[in-house]
N, C-alpha and C positions, 0 to 999 in steps of 0.2 A: 504494500500500500504506500503510495507516494504522498508526501506532504510538503507544502511550501515552507521554506525556511524564512523566518522573520528576523529582522534586526533586533538585537537585544534592547530591552527597555530598562533604562536606568532612572532611578528615582532622584529627583532634584533634592540634594541634601541641603539642610539649612546651615550651610557653611559658607564663609566668605574669606577670600584672601585680600580683600580691599576694604577692610573695616574703616580705614581712614578716608575713604572716598567722599563721605558727606562733608568732612572738613574741607577737602579740596574744592567741593562744589560751593560751599559757603564763601571761600576765598575767591573762587572764580567769579561769583556774583558780586562780591565786594568791589572788584576792579572792573566790572562791566565788560568782561571779555566777550560775552555773547553779543552785546550791542556793538562792540567794535568790529566783530566779524561781519555783521550785517552791514555796517557802515563801509566796510572794505569791499563789499560786493561778493562776499563768499556766501553763496546761496545754498539752499537745501538740495539734497540728492535723493531721488526715488521717494520723495515725500517725507524724508527724515530731516529734521532741522540740522543745519550745518554745525551749530554750536554743540549739539549732542555728539556728533561724530568727532569733533575736535576735542571735546572733553574726554571722550573714551580714549582718544589717542594719548592725552596727557596721563590718564590712569594707566594705560598700557606701558608708557615709558617708565613710570614710577614702579610698575610691577615687573620690569625686566623683559617685556615683550619686544621681539626684534622684527616682527612682521605683522601686517594687518590681519592675517589669518589667525594669529595667536590672540590678537586683541578681540576679534569677533568671537572666538571660542571662549575667552575670558568673560565677555559680556553675557554669553549664553548660560554658562555654568555657575557664575558667582551669584550668591543669593542677594547680596546688597545691590549689585549692578542690575539684576533682573527687575528689582523693585524701582530703582532710579530711572531706568530707561523704558519702563512700561508705558504704553503698549507697543512701542516700536521694536522692530526686529533689526538689529544692527548686523547686517550680513557682511561678509568679506568683500563681495563685489561692490556694495554700496560705499564702503570705506575706500576701496581702490579707485573707484571712479571719481570720488570727490578729490582725492589727493593727487591724482594724475591730471586733473584739469588745471590749466594755467591761470589760477586766480592771482589777485594782487596781494600776495603775502607780504611784500615789502611795505605796502600801505598799512597792513595790519600791525607790523612791527613798529612803524612810526606812531600809529595811534596808541599802541600799548605804552610806549615811553611817554607820550603826551598825557595819557590818563594817569600814569604813575606820578607825574609831577603835580597833580592836583590832590594827591594824598598827603596828609600831614607827616606820616612816617617815611614814605618813600621819596619825598621831594628832595631834590638836590639843592644845597645851600652853599653859600660862599665858604670856601675852605675844603669842600669835599673833593674826592679824588676820582679821576677817570683813568683806569688802567688801559693801556694800549699794548696789544701783542698779537701774534698770529700763531696758528697751530696747524699741524698736518693731520689729516684724517684719511687713513688707509681705505681705499675703495677699488680693489682690483676686479670689480664685477661689471664695469661699464666703461670701457676704455675710450669710447667715442663721445662721451659727454664733454662739452667744450671747456669745462673748468677743471678737468682732470689732467694731470701731467706727471712725468717721471721726475721725482724730487728726492733730495737727500735729507734725511732726518738728522738734525744736528745732535740730538741726544743719543741715538742708537748708531749713528755713522753709517746707516744702511739706506740704500735707495729703494723707493717703493712707488707704486702707482696710487696717487692720492690727490686730494684737493687741499688747497691752502686757504684757510679762513683768517681774515683780519677781524679782530673782535675788540669791542669797547665794553668795559665793565665799570659799574659805579660802586664805589666804596664810600659809604657815608660816615660821618663823625659819630653817629649814634650806634655804630656797629653793624648796621645793615649793609649787605652787598648783593647786587643782582646784575645780570647781564643787560646790556643796552642794545647794541646793534652788531650785525656781522656783515661782511662782504666777502664774496668768493673771488679770489685773485685768479686771473686767466693769463696763462703764459702765452707770450707772443713770439713768433719766429723772428729771426734776424731780418731787419729791414721793415718790419711791420710796426704799427703804432698801437699802443694799448695803455691801459691805466696801470700804474705801478701800485705797490702796497701803500706808498706814501700818499698817492692820489686818492685811494680808497679811504685811508684814514682821514684825509681832509674832508671828503664828502660826508662821512659819518659825523665828524665833529661839527660841521656846518648844519647838519640835520638836527643835532642836539641843541645848537644855538637858536633854532626856531622856537624851542620851548623853554630854554634856560638861559638867562642873561647874566647871572652872577659869576663872579670870578672863581675859576676852578683850577685844580692841579691836574696835570697830565703826567702820569708816571709811565715811562715807556722803556722797552727793551733797547739795548744799545744799537740794534740794527737801524732804528728810526732816528738816530742822532745825525741829523742833516741840517746844515745852516739855514737853508731856505725853509725847511719845515719848522725850525725853531722860530724864525721870523714870523711865519704864518700863525703859530700858536700865540705869540705875544700880541700880534695885531688883532687877534680875536678874543682877547682877555683870558687866555690860558697861561698858566705858569707850568713850566716843564722841568722834569728832573730825570736823570738817567745815569748810567755808568759811562765813564770815558773810555774811548777806544785807544788802541795803541797809536793810531795816526791822528788823533784829535789835536788840532793846532791850538795851543794855549800860549798866553803871554803873561809875563810878570812885569809890573810897572816898577821902574827904578827912578827914584826922585833924588836929585842932587841940588843943593842950594845954588841959585843963580843960573841954573840950566833948565832947558825944557825936559819934561818927563820923557823917559825912553821906555819903549815896550820891547822887552827882550823875550824871544821865543824860548819856550820851555816845554818839554814833553810831559805827558801825564805820568809815565813811569818814573821820570826823574823826580817829580814832586812826591811820589809815594816813597821812593828810596830815601829822600832827604828827611822825611817825617817818620820813617819806620821805627827808629830807635825810641823816639818820644812816644810813639803809639804803643809799643810793647811795654814800656815802663809804666803805663797807666793801669795795667792789669792783664791777667792771663785768662779771664773768663768773661763771657758775655760780650755784647756789642761794645766795641771801643772805637772812638772817632776823634779826629782833630780837624778843626776848620782852618783853612788857609786864607790869608788876606791878600788883597791886591792882585788877584788873578783875573785875566781878561780873555775874551774871545773876539775875533774879528768877524762881524756879521754883515751881510749885504743888505742894502736898502735901495729902492728905486729913487732916482734923482733925474734932474734935467741938466743937460750939457750946456756949454756956452752958446751953442747955436740953436738951442731949444730942442735938441733931439733927446729922446729918452735914453738913460744910461743907468748903470748900477755903480754905486759907490759903497765903500766899506768903512765902518767905524768900529772902534774898540768899545766893547760893552762889558761892564763888570759882571762877574758871575760868582756864585757860591761854589767853592771847591772844598770837599770834605774827604779826607783820607779815612777809610773805615775798614774794619776787619770783623770777621765772625758775624756776617749778616745772616738773617734767617734763611734766605735762599741758598746760602753756601752750606747750611747744615743738611738740607734736603736734596740738593742737586749737586752732583759731582761733574764739574766741567772739565772735559779733557783739554789738554794743551792744544792750542790752535795757533796756526801761523797765518799771516796775511794782514791786510790793512784793517779788516773788520774785527780782528781779535781783541780781546780785552786787554786793557792796560793793568797789569797786576804785578805785584812783587811780594813773594812769600805769603800769599793768601790775603794781601791787602788790596783794596781797590780805591779808585777815585770817583766820588759821586759829584756830579756837576749839575747846576741849576741856574736859571736866570734870577732867582730870588736870593741875591747876594746879601740882602738885609736880614734874612732868617735862615742861615745855613742849618741850624739844628732842626728846624721844622722840615726843611727839604730832605734831610736824612730820614726823618720819621715817615715822610710821605713815600720815599723810595722803598722803605721797609715794607710798606703795604702793597707794593707792586706784586709781591709773590702771591697775593690772593687770586690773581687771574690764572696763575699756574695751578693753584688748587682747584679752581673752577674747571679748567680743562681736564684735570685728572678725575674729578667727580663726574663730569659729564661722560667721560669715556668708560668709567668703571661702573657707574650706577644708573645712567640714563640712556645707554645705547647710542652714544655719539658716533662710534665707529662700527656698530653692529647693524647698520642700516644698509641694505643691499639693493635698493631700487635702482632701476636703470632710467628713470624718468627725471628730467631736470626739474619739472614742476613739483614732483614729489620730494625732491631734495630740498627745495626751498620751503615747502610745507613742513617737512620734518625739522628743519633747523629753527624755524619760527616757533613751532609748537614746543620744541625742546627748550628754547629760551623762555617761553611762557611757563613751562613746567618748573624750570629752575627758579623763576620769579616767585611762584607760589610756594615752593619748598623753602626758598631762602627767607621769605617772610615768616613762614611757620617756624623755621628754626630760630629766627631772631626772637619771635614771641616766646618760644620755649625757654631759651637761654637768657632772656632779658633780665630776670631777677635772680639768677642762680650764680653761685660761685663757680670758679673754673673746675673744681672737683665734681660738682653736681651737674654741670652742663653736659650735653650730649653732642655727638658729631652728626654730620649730614647722613652718613650711612646708618648710624644707630637709629635715627629718627625714621628713616624709610623702613628698616627691618623691624623696628619695634612698634610702629604705628600704621604706616601706609601700606606695607606689604608683609603682613603676617596673618595667620589664620584666626578667625573669630567665629563665634556662633551667633546666628540670627534667629530671633523669635518674633512672632506676630501675635498680638493680643487686641481685644476690643476694650476700649476705655471710654465709658460713657457713650456708647453707641458709635464711636469712631475707631477705625482701625489704626493701630500704632505698630511701628517696627522697633524692636529692641535689639541692640548689639551688645553681646557679652564680651567685653575685652579681657584679654589675658592680664595677669598681674604685672607684666612688663610695661603695660601702658600707664601705670600709676604716675610715672615721671612726666607724662604728657597730660595730666589731669587738667591743668589750667587751660591748655589749648583746646581740649575736648569741651570743657565747660563754656569757653568763649565762642567756639564756632561749631 
């Protein structure tokens, strides 16, 4: 006797791996991200609201999903997500079609930053820091995408097929930090014209100036130390700070009675060697630094010639020069010895920090110490948010992925800041601990009727006690 085989029927268990999803949803609504998506022209797909698909993507990134198929499966089996997305069925093809459609994701990113500047906690104020750096993202799955190229990773010393992203990150004085903008650098062949990483950085900083007018710091990697770029920053009310390179042209002023002041060329390495003994004598543990006086740089400025033609003139500008050792980034990053003009100026582990703020050298050093936060963001995004685990071959999907990853990190950074705001360093938790202990761990879900209305109860594990204030607030 023949019988037809049926698919096995599994009971939907009252379990959730995303018990922190309601908190993310509250924060999502706090910053009006659904409204910003509609303002950017990102419309619904197959009758499903676009904000719901994007919010599922945010939850998927937090839960370690590396493909939209995994996100659709998560929405179908997770008890909390089934209730949150009812009555819509978030299928894989619906997600794929939305994210492969070339929507204006850059516009959404600009509106996200504009909305954050209207929030009391997230708003940039005078003295806050903008970190500028770039990172490689390995992507050997779509070699014909225009922003992919064969590049060498300076940390691993290995070549790979990857994309190079230039990123701005905000670090506020209240301790909050979140990503701002990104741009994908496109390699151009010899003889062609294209935007350099400096050009992309200028574009993003000007975008930021559309919403923020106060004076800000820009802490940047030494690769961005370019005279024209420094002039651009100061012209747009930015203060810059970075490490000096081996070929950085510096000058020391020599004053003699009855004679004109002379500017004598001096190398960054020479300044470090002259100060090293005094630096070591100050102590053998922790950050040690000595500020140098009367150090100048020659910067170009547009001018008009004798016959009225445009020309460029140079003038000496005082800068802050601080010899420092045992910086935070030196403890976590081992920099191999490099040769060439772009290599660091160093001597026995000491470096020269330079800035246009010659009046506050101590503050310039403190600002540069926070530059390492963007490196921590890159590491967090790659290890916990699937920055490099995304294998789509669609350029539109790449931009959607990056913008939603930045949105995810914005929400998580705000939640982490709220959790650690009133705790000591021993009681505070890390980014990964918050994700594993609250946003991506198993919970039990119950449904009960309360005075005629149905309620959903989430039974948290005892690990979630440390997040009690966040759960109560959101």
